[in-house]
Phi, psi and omega in degrees: 000134182292146178256135177258127178234128180232146186274142171228126177293158177235170175300335177276117183294344179265359181242143175223148179255128182241111185262130181257161178274018175208172183290143176255324182232127181285151177067210181259010183283163171221163179222139175235135180231140179244002178198160176300321182296320179295328186266005187298334181263008178244115185302319180296305183297320182295321183296319183290318178294339178290347180276142181290128174107348180280132182239344182205141176228125176237131182229140180200147173048246184248022183221159176232128175247127180242150174248134177248166177292150180297335183276356181260134185268136175301329183303328177270312187292324187306308181294321178299317182293310178310315182291318180300315180294314182299317179295318185291328181271349181291000000 
């Protein structure tokens, strides 16, 4: 079954919230990763960190918030993040 992921801007122009149509993190837990090596054992975070420009991943409930480098444009990264999350959750 396909996973639907939609982008929501945040007040921080370098952070974006990606809301999935299913849970990303079970229960009331949350997870934060600050490097690809920290995220290596988490399929969703690892998939997002594989993209150029991602510097931080925060996950809770049904969403993933990522922080990108300021020199990376959302117009390119947005679709890549949505696809990476959807594939990792499928």
